C-alpha positions, 0 to 999 in steps of 0.5 A, spaced: 967 430 435 966 423 437 962 420 443 964 415 448 959 411 451 960 408 458 963 401 458 958 396 460 959 392 467 962 385 467 956 383 471 949 382 472 945 383 478 941 377 479 934 377 484 935 373 490 929 369 487 932 367 481 938 365 484 934 360 489 931 358 482 938 356 479 940 353 486 933 349 485 934 347 478 941 345 479 939 340 485 933 338 480 939 336 474 943 332 479 937 328 481 935 327 474 942 324 473 942 320 479 935 317 477 938 315 470 944 312 473 940 308 478 936 304 473 940 298 473 939 293 467 943 289 462 940 291 456 944 295 450 941 302 452 945 302 459 950 306 455 945 311 452 943 312 459 949 313 462 951 318 457 944 321 458 946 322 465 953 325 464 949 330 460 945 332 466 951 332 470 955 336 465 949 341 465 949 341 473 956 343 473 955 349 468 949 351 473 954 350 479 959 354 476 955 360 474 952 360 481 959 360 484 961 366 480 954 369 482 956 368 489 963 371 489 961 377 486 
């Protein structure tokens, strides 16, 4: 006799506080990227700063995508 377990749902319920925390985290990531970009200098590290700002924006985009998915459920 084989046992069949119930399939797990494709979603996870997220408390409202956690959702608002993710929104705040997203805003903070965007703020960090803007702060890094606002540092205008002529030194060779400028390209590193831009790359770092891009990493924060990509991370913020991922968080934003997750927030959109949560909102649509």
